[in-house]
C-alpha positions in Angstrom: -29.7 4.9 -5.9 -33.5 5.8 -6.2 -32.6 8.7 -8.6 -30.5 5.9 -11.3 -33.8 3.8 -10.6 -36.3 6.3 -11.5 -33.4 6.9 -14.5 -33.5 3.4 -15.4 -36.6 2.5 -15.2 -37.3 5.7 -17.4 -34.8 5.2 -20.1 -33.7 1.5 -20.5 -35.7 1.4 -23.4 -33.0 3.5 -24.9 -30.6 0.0 -24.5 -32.2 -1.4 -27.4 -30.0 0.7 -29.7 -26.7 -1.1 -28.6 -28.4 -4.3 -30.4 -30.2 -2.5 -33.2 -26.8 -0.9 -34.3 -24.8 -4.0 -34.1 -27.5 -5.8 -36.2 -27.6 -2.8 -38.8 -23.5 -2.9 -38.9 -23.5 -7.0 -38.8 -26.4 -6.5 -42.1 -24.1 -3.9 -43.6 -21.7 -6.7 -44.0 -24.2 -9.7 -45.1 -26.0 -7.6 -47.4 -23.9 -4.6 -48.1 -26.4 -3.8 -51.6 -29.4 -3.2 -49.3 -30.2 0.6 -48.9 -29.2 1.8 -45.1 -32.7 2.6 -44.3 -33.7 -1.1 -44.8 -30.8 -2.5 -42.9 -32.0 -0.4 -40.2 -35.8 -1.0 -40.3 -35.2 -5.0 -40.2 -32.4 -4.6 -37.5 -35.1 -3.0 -35.3 -37.6 -5.7 -36.5 -36.0 -8.7 -35.3 -35.1 -6.7 -31.7 -38.6 -5.9 -31.4 -39.3 -9.2 -32.0 -36.8 -10.7 -29.7 -37.6 -8.3 -26.9 -41.7 -9.4 -27.4 -40.6 -13.0 -27.1 -39.2 -12.5 -24.0 -41.8 -10.3 -22.8 -45.2 -11.3 -23.9 -45.4 -15.0 -22.4 -44.6 -13.7 -18.8 -47.1 -10.6 -19.4 -49.9 -13.2 -20.3 -49.2 -15.4 -17.2 -49.5 -12.4 -15.1 -52.5 -12.1 -17.1 -53.8 -15.2 -15.7 -52.4 -14.5 -12.3 -54.3 -11.3 -12.0 -57.5 -13.8 -13.0 -57.0 -16.1 -10.3 -57.0 -13.4 -7.4 -59.9 -11.6 -8.3 -61.5 -8.5 -7.1 -62.1 -7.5 -3.3 -64.5 -9.1 -1.4 -66.5 -8.2 1.6 -68.4 -11.2 2.7 -69.2 -9.7 6.4 -68.6 -6.4 8.2 -68.3 -6.1 11.8 -67.6 -3.2 13.9 -64.9 -2.9 16.2 -62.2 -0.6 17.5 -58.8 -2.6 17.0 -57.9 -5.2 15.7 -54.8 -8.2 15.4 -52.3 -7.0 12.6 -50.3 -10.2 11.4 -48.2 -8.1 9.1 -44.1 -7.6 9.1 -44.6 -4.1 8.3 -46.8 -4.0 11.3 -44.8 -1.4 13.4 -44.0 1.0 10.7 -46.6 1.2 7.6 -49.2 -0.6 10.0 -49.7 2.4 11.8 -51.8 3.9 8.5 -54.3 2.1 10.6 -54.3 4.2 13.3 -53.3 7.5 11.6 -56.0 7.5 8.8 -58.4 4.4 9.1 -59.9 5.8 12.3 -58.7 2.5 14.7 -58.1 3.5 18.0 -55.8 0.8 18.1 -54.2 -2.5 17.1 -52.0 -5.5 17.9 -48.6 -7.2 15.9 -46.2 -9.2 16.9 -43.4 -7.8 19.3 -40.3 -6.7 17.8 -38.6 -6.7 21.3 -39.8 -10.6 21.8 -39.7 -13.2 19.9 -42.5 -15.0 21.3 -44.2 -11.7 22.8 -47.0 -9.1 21.4 -47.5 -5.3 21.0 -50.4 -3.2 21.4 -50.1 0.4 19.4 -52.6 3.1 20.7 -53.7 5.9 19.0 -54.0 8.9 21.6 -53.5 12.7 21.9 -50.1 12.6 22.9 -49.2 10.3 19.3 -48.9 6.5 18.9 -48.4 4.6 22.5 -47.2 1.2 22.9 -47.0 -1.4 25.2 -45.9 -5.1 25.7 -48.8 -7.6 26.3 -48.7 -11.4 26.7 -51.8 -12.2 24.0 -53.7 -10.4 21.4 -57.1 -9.9 22.4 -58.6 -9.2 19.1 -61.5 -10.5 18.1 -60.3 -10.1 14.5 -57.3 -10.4 12.7 -56.1 -8.8 9.3 -53.5 -10.9 7.6 -51.0 -9.3 5.2 -48.4 -11.0 3.4 -46.2 -10.0 0.7 -44.7 -12.7 -1.9 -41.6 -11.6 -3.8 -41.4 -13.0 -7.3 -44.3 -15.3 -7.6 -44.3 -16.5 -10.9 -43.9 -13.4 -13.2 -44.9 -11.0 -10.3 -45.0 -10.0 -6.7 -48.3 -10.5 -4.6 -49.8 -8.9 -1.9 -52.7 -10.7 -0.6 -54.9 -9.5 2.3 -57.1 -11.9 4.6 -59.3 -10.8 7.6 -60.7 -13.2 9.4 -62.4 -13.9 13.2 -60.0 -15.1 15.5 -62.4 -17.1 17.4 -64.3 -18.9 14.5 -61.6 -18.2 11.5 -64.5 -17.2 9.8 -63.6 -14.6 6.7 -64.9 -11.7 6.4 -62.6 -9.9 3.5 -60.5 -10.8 1.1 -58.3 -8.8 -1.2 -54.8 -9.5 -3.5 -53.0 -7.6 -5.6 -49.9 -7.8 -7.8 -47.3 -6.1 -9.7 -45.2 -7.0 -13.1 -41.6 -6.5 -13.5 -41.4 -6.9 -17.3 -40.2 -10.1 -16.8 -37.4 -11.2 -18.3 -37.4 -8.0 -20.6 -37.5 -6.0 -17.8 -33.6 -4.6 -18.0 -34.6 -3.1 -21.5 -38.2 -2.4 -20.9 -37.7 -0.7 -17.7 -41.5 1.0 -16.4 -42.8 0.3 -20.1 -42.7 -3.5 -19.3 -44.6 -3.1 -16.3 -47.7 -3.8 -15.1 -50.2 -3.8 -11.7 -53.5 -5.3 -10.8 -55.8 -3.5 -9.8 -54.1 -0.5 -11.3 -54.8 2.7 -9.5 -54.7 4.7 -12.0 -57.3 3.1 -14.3 -60.3 4.3 -14.2 -62.4 1.1 -14.2 -60.1 -0.4 -11.5 -59.3 2.5 -9.6 -62.4 1.3 -7.3 -61.2 -2.2 -6.8 -57.7 -1.0 -6.0 -59.5 1.8 -3.1 -61.4 -1.2 -1.8 -58.5 -3.5 -1.5 -55.8 -0.5 0.9 -59.0 0.4 2.7 -59.9 -3.5 3.4 -59.7 -3.2 7.0 -61.4 0.0 7.2 -64.5 -1.0 4.6 -65.1 -4.3 6.5 -64.6 -3.0 10.0 -65.8 0.1 10.6 
């Protein structure tokens, strides 16, 4: 399935050849005196205009969303060995904070007990976990993914002091899949902000991805 998805993302624009061909054939009936090249150019222009009319409003809406999200921001830095991670992927992708970011432990909602919590600790033998009654961390990292927020999916990360509620850092990112024209544009109609492939946005993307490390280490 992944291979099919990759092929579709790269080759989707080829589907536009179908309406171009159909419109070209229609023009051959309606305007038989026109040269074939003229009919083909007009058909291609009409299809391109239709796709642009579908794609551009959603893309402009995405640009406004990116402006609202803004740049990652570290308000205050503190040093802690671990934190409470409020994230639905804490027991999987959340392990990167132990493997990659240098934290000694994280606490998260338990996947075994509805109202329980789990502490994950990095040891010489690997990641060990234990069930705990309540989180003991003084800092919370909250990460929320909102799918289909308007024209995009949005990931927001907020780091707060659990005792005072004070915001220590914020970051956000968004991905645009192409809006109504995604099925015929594939990867060519998509966009991200910040864009890690852009030299001007790579630093912002990196800060957002490593926000906990930049704020708490």
